C-alpha positions as CSV (number, residue, x, y, z in Angstrom):
1,M,23.4,37.2,-3.7
2,N,22.9,39.2,-0.5
3,K,23.1,37.7,2.9
4,S,19.4,37.8,3.6
5,G,18.6,36.1,0.2
6,H,21.0,33.3,1.1
7,E,19.5,33.0,4.6
8,S,15.9,32.7,3.2
9,E,17.1,30.1,0.7
10,K,18.6,28.1,3.5
11,E,15.4,28.4,5.5
12,N,13.4,27.3,2.5
13,A,15.6,24.3,2.1
14,K,15.2,23.4,5.8
15,A,11.4,23.7,5.6
16,Y,11.4,21.6,2.4
17,W,13.4,18.8,4.0
18,R,11.4,19.0,7.3
19,E,8.2,18.4,5.3
20,N,9.8,15.7,3.2
21,I,11.1,13.8,6.3
22,T,7.7,14.2,8.1
23,L,5.9,12.8,5.1
24,M,8.3,9.9,4.9
25,L,8.0,9.1,8.6
26,I,4.2,9.2,8.4
27,L,4.1,6.8,5.4
28,L,6.7,4.5,6.9
29,G,4.6,4.4,10.1
30,V,1.5,3.4,8.1
31,W,3.6,0.8,6.2
32,F,5.0,-0.6,9.5
33,T,1.6,-0.7,11.1
34,V,0.1,-2.6,8.2
35,S,2.9,-5.0,7.5
36,F,4.3,-5.7,10.9
37,G,1.4,-4.7,13.2
38,M,-1.5,-6.2,11.3
39,G,0.5,-9.0,9.7
40,I,2.3,-10.2,12.9
41,L,1.3,-8.5,16.1
42,F,-2.5,-8.4,15.7
43,I,-2.9,-11.4,13.5
44,D,-4.9,-13.4,16.1
45,E,-7.5,-10.7,16.5
46,L,-7.7,-10.1,12.8
47,D,-8.0,-13.8,12.0
48,K,-11.4,-13.7,13.6
49,I,-12.6,-11.7,10.6
50,T,-13.2,-13.3,7.2
51,F,-12.2,-11.4,4.1
52,L,-12.7,-12.8,0.6
53,G,-12.9,-16.3,2.2
54,F,-9.6,-15.9,4.0
55,K,-8.8,-15.1,7.6
56,F,-8.2,-11.3,7.5
57,G,-4.8,-11.5,9.4
58,F,-3.5,-14.0,6.9
59,W,-4.8,-11.9,4.0
60,V,-3.1,-8.7,5.3
61,A,0.2,-10.6,5.8
62,Q,0.1,-12.1,2.3
63,Q,-1.6,-9.6,0.1
64,G,-2.9,-6.5,1.9
65,A,0.6,-5.3,3.0
66,I,1.7,-5.4,-0.6
67,F,-1.4,-3.4,-1.8
68,V,-0.9,-0.8,0.9
69,F,2.8,-0.5,0.0
70,V,1.9,0.2,-3.7
71,I,-0.7,2.7,-2.6
72,L,1.8,4.4,-0.4
73,I,4.2,4.8,-3.3
74,F,1.5,6.6,-5.3
75,I,0.6,8.8,-2.3
76,Y,4.3,9.6,-1.8
77,T,4.7,10.6,-5.5
78,Y,1.6,12.8,-5.4
79,K,2.5,14.5,-2.1
80,M,6.2,15.0,-3.2
81,N,5.2,16.6,-6.5
82,K,2.9,18.9,-4.6
83,L,5.7,19.7,-2.1
84,D,8.2,20.3,-4.9
85,R,5.9,22.8,-6.6
86,K,5.3,24.5,-3.3
87,Y,9.1,25.1,-2.9
88,G,9.8,25.7,-6.6
89,V,12.0,22.6,-7.1
90,D,9.7,20.6,-9.4
91,E,10.9,19.2,-12.6
92,D,8.3,21.0,-14.7
93,D,10.3,24.2,-14.4
94,D,13.7,22.7,-15.2
95,N,15.6,24.9,-17.7
96,Y,17.2,22.1,-19.5
97,V,19.4,23.1,-22.4
98,E,20.4,20.4,-24.7
99,D,24.2,20.3,-25.1
100,D,25.3,19.0,-28.5
101,D,28.8,18.5,-27.1
102,Y,27.8,16.2,-24.3
103,Y,27.9,13.1,-26.3
104,R,30.6,14.2,-28.6
105,H,34.2,13.0,-28.0
106,D,37.3,14.1,-29.7
107,E,38.8,11.8,-32.3
108,S,41.7,10.7,-30.1
109,F,39.2,9.2,-27.6
110,I,37.4,7.4,-30.4
111,D,40.6,6.1,-31.9
112,S,41.8,4.8,-28.5
113,I,38.5,2.8,-28.2
114,S,38.9,1.5,-31.7
115,D,42.5,0.5,-31.0
116,L,41.3,-1.5,-27.9
117,D,38.7,-3.2,-30.0
118,N,41.2,-4.1,-32.7
119,K,43.6,-5.6,-30.0
120,G,40.9,-7.6,-28.4
121,G,40.3,-5.3,-25.5
122,K,43.9,-5.6,-24.1
């Protein structure tokens, strides 16, 4: 590979990770705001609101933060799949070649395991 090709690959990798880290920080910020901010810091103000018969601050601390966390997981998965496709690192294009020898061991290895089993694992 020529030097310019290697440099553009490095730049691509840097751009990919920059976008990846940015996405993670944004989603962690949302998660922190909902779980810590709304569940602890702003609970007194939020408790003035009723939601499904509960004080909203209590509901956010007990249930809402969990719902938001699960939603953030789906958002992260969707956005990362999109980002992977953008940079050509998605799993859809993996050129996996099944290797018949991967799970095959030579007979001496299998014999050594059998010997251990026969001796009680000692």
